[in-house]
N, C-alpha and C positions, 0 to 999 in steps of 0.2 A: 503494499498500500504506501509507503513511505517513499519506494522506488517511484511510483507511479506518479506521486506528487511532485518528487523532483524534476522528472521527465516533463510534465505539463506546465510547470514554473519555469523550465528551460526552454520550452517552445514559445511561451508567451514572451519570455523576456526577448526570445530571437526575432519575434516577430514585431514587438515594440521598437527594436534596435533597426529593422528593416524600415517601419515607416519614419520613424525618426532621421533616417539614413535619406529618404524619398523627400522628406519634409525639406531638409537643411539642403537638399540639391535643387529644387525647386525655387526656395528662396535664394540661393547664390545665384542662380541663372536671372531671375527678375532684378536682382540687385545689378548684375552686371550689366543688363541691357535697360536699366533706368536712366544711364549716363551712357550718351555716345563717346566712343574712345576718340582719343586725342589724335590718333593716328590717321585721322581722315577727317572728310568735310562733306556736307552737303550741299546737292543740285536740287532746286525746288522750281516744278514747274510743271504744266498741263496735267494737272492733277496726280502727280509724282514728289515723291521725297527720297532721293537717291543717296547713299553713304558711298561714297568712293576716295581714293588715295592716289595722290599723284607726287611722284617723285621726278627730279630732274627739269630742265629747262630747256636743252638742245633738241630740236627736230631733226630726222623724223621722230616723231612720237611712235609708242610701243602700246598696244590697248592689248590687255590680255582677258581672255573670255573664258571663265573657269566652266569645269562641269556641272550639269544640275546636281544639284544638292550640295555641291563642294563649297568652301570657305575661300572668299578672296584671299584671307591672311595667309592662307598656303604656300601663296605666290611672293608674300612681300619681301623673304631673303632674296629673291631672284629679281624683285622689283628694286630693291636696294643697290644691287650689282648693276643693274642697267641703268638704274638713274642717275648713276654716277657720271653717265656719258650722254644718256637719251633720256628726255622725258618718258615715263611708263604711268601708264594708269591701269587700276584695277576698279572693281564696283561690286557691291552686292545688287543683284538685279530685284525689282520690286516682288516685296513679301517674303526677302530674307533679312534678317536681324536689323538693324535701324532704317532698311529701305521699305517705304511704303507706298502705296497706291489706293484712288480711288475706285480704280476697277480691276478687276482680276485678270484679264486677259495676258497669257504668256506666249502668245505666238512670236515667230522670228520677226513680223514686222514692228511689234510691240518693242521687242528689245534692240531693233536698231534706232527706234526714235530714243530708247533713254540713252545710248551711245551719243548719238545725236547730240543730245540736250548737255551731255557731260563736254563733248569736244567744243562745243558752242561757247560755254561758261568757262572753259579754259585757255579759250581763243588759241586753240590747236591748229597749227599749219598742216593741212592736208597734202600729199596722201600718208597714212599710217600704216604700220606693221602690225596686222593681225596676228595673235598668239592665242590660239584655240585648243583646249582639251575636253578631249572625250566627246560626251554629248554638246558641248560648248561649239563643236565644229559645225553644228548647224546654223547656228546664230551668226558664226564667221560667215559661212557660205553664202546667206542671204544678203547679209549687208554687203559684201564684196559684188554680188549678182546684181544687188539694186543701186550702189555705188562703184563702180570700179574705178572711176577716177578719183575717188578718195581712199584708195588702197595701194600701197606699194608693193605688197606680199602677203603671204599667209605663212606659218608656221604651224603645223597639225600636229599635237601629241597625242597619239592613240587615238584616232577621230574616231567618230560612229561611223560604221561603215555606210554606203550609199544605198546598198541592200537592205535598208532598216527592217522592211517587213518581213524577209526571209528571217534575220538574225532573231528578232523578236518572236518569230512562230516557232524557230527551233528552240529557245529558253521557254516559250510555253507548253511545248510538247514533251518537255522533260518533267516527271514527275519529283525527281528530288530537287530541281531546280526551282525555287518561286520567280515568279514574274515580277516585273519593275514594280505595278502596284501593290503587290503582297509584300515585298523586300522591304517597301517605302513604310508601309504601315506596321510591319514588325518593329524596324528600326525607330519608329516614332513611338511605340508603346516601349522599347527599353529606355529610349530618350527620358521619359516622363518619370521613369525608376530610378534613373541616375546610374544606370548600366554601364555607359560609356566612359563614366567617372572610373570607375575599376576596370573594365576592359576596354581600353582605348581602340579607335576604330582602325588606327594606323600600326599595331602591333609590329615590330621590325623594322620601323621607320624612325630615324632621326628626327625630331622635330626642332627647329629653331626655338631656343628658350626664351627669346625675347617677344615670341608670336605665339606660345603653345598655348596659353591661356584663350585667346583670342577664339583659337582652333576647338578648343575642349567645348568653350560655351555655345559655340556655332551648332555645335553636334548635340548639345545636350537641352538645344531649344526646340520644343515641339513644334512651334509654329513654321519653323523651316521645312518641316517636312509635309505641311500643308502647300506650300510654295513649289516644292520638290513635286509632288502628286499633280499639281495644276501644269506644271511645265511638262510632265511624261504626257499628260492628257492632250497638249496640242502640239506634240512634235510631230503626228502625221500632218496637221494642218500647217505647221511650219513647212514643213518639206513641200505641200503641195504648193505654198506661194513661191518655194523656190524653183518648183517645175515650170511654173508660170512666167517666171523671167526669162527662161529661155536658155541659150547657149550660155555656158559658164566665159567668164572674160579669162583671157589666156595670162593670167596673172604669174608671178615666179611662185612657186609652192615649195616646200619642204615639209615632208611627213617623219617624225621619230615614231618610232614602234617598239613595244619591249621585246625582249626576248619571249619566246614562245613558253619555254620552260617555266620562268621565272613566272609569268602571268598565271600560268595554270596552278602553281604552287601557291601563289595569292587567293586564286580562286578556291583552292581545297582549304587553306588557312580560315575563310571566310564562311566554311559549313558547307561549299558543295562536294559531292562524292567525287573520288578521284576520278572514276568512269567517267560520269558527267562532264567533269570538267575536262578533262581530254579531248572529248567529243567539240566541247568548245571550242577549246582551242585550235583544233583541226580547222574548224567553220571559220574561226576570228582571223587565221592565217590566211585562208582561201578569199575571204570577203575584205578584209580590211584593206589589200593594196587596192582595189578598186575606185579608191580617191583619187589615186594618180591618173586616172582619165580626165578627169577636171580639166587640166590645162597640159599642154606641150612642156610648158616650162615647169615639171612636176619633178622632184625625185625624192626617194626614201633614204633613211638608216636607221637599221633596228640596233636599239643599245642592249648589249650583253648585261645579263644580270640588273636589269634595270627595274622588273616586276610591273604593276600596274599602275603605278604612281610615278613616271617618271620626274617629273618636277620636284617631288620628295627624295629619291635616292638617287637622282643624279642631276642634281641641280646646277652645275658646272657645265654639263653638254649641253642642257638647255639655255644658259647664258652664252657660250661660243656659237651656239647656232644662230639664236636672235643677232648677235654681233655680227655675222657672217652674213645674214641677210641685210643688214643695214649699212 
């Protein structure tokens, strides 16, 4: 009987501690976002208030478009390096962190208007170099197709394949592999419970200590996953907007890809069974190269040992490639 009472007491104490931790995590996040970071500033107009960061003064400027759901702070170490020579801009799209909007549309044309608003406020001389990571490649493609005169070139980093539907259908057909919306909903649930404070998303990656808190709080904020869902839900509309633009301009394009084995290991680490991860790896290797078809001035570079997040694992290579294109 005493053993049972001790056991019940231990379970009650554990439950209370878990609730206390969740409360602390939510409160810490709310306090963090109650005051905008001094790292950036705001651009306000057209029903939007965007939080962005600009470093450097000399043109041509570099504009970094991060992947859906990711934090602009992941790019700040690279931005600081480039910013010592050229102006470099990152921003949180509407719905993320301190960036807000009266409307909830996240199509590529809406993202392009956000970028134009920031470039106008900063009085940036065009053309600019676009650096786009993952799904952010969709927004870079639209902007370049809509405003080719404003774009000097594009550096794609592990971009979303042109055959997006084929890639998405393959993921959806795998029982062990959650689709984009299921994965986002799961991450939101974990974030509200403070899970990513104990088990960070970027295990195995060395984050810059100066900006680690910005990244941690980004992934602990449940509202960011709502914006993430909205962006995913409008991806096909964004791709339709790009198709309507017709032939893509013959801009200089450089594409950086992770090594296939490192990418597969990242997926396995994130919970995808090895068999499915290797299937996805083969398809990724087959489809991802199709983006080279966009321009006759396109080439690629595979980064050995880079993994899914090249900008975090090999920032020096990303800096080198940006400077080479400038």
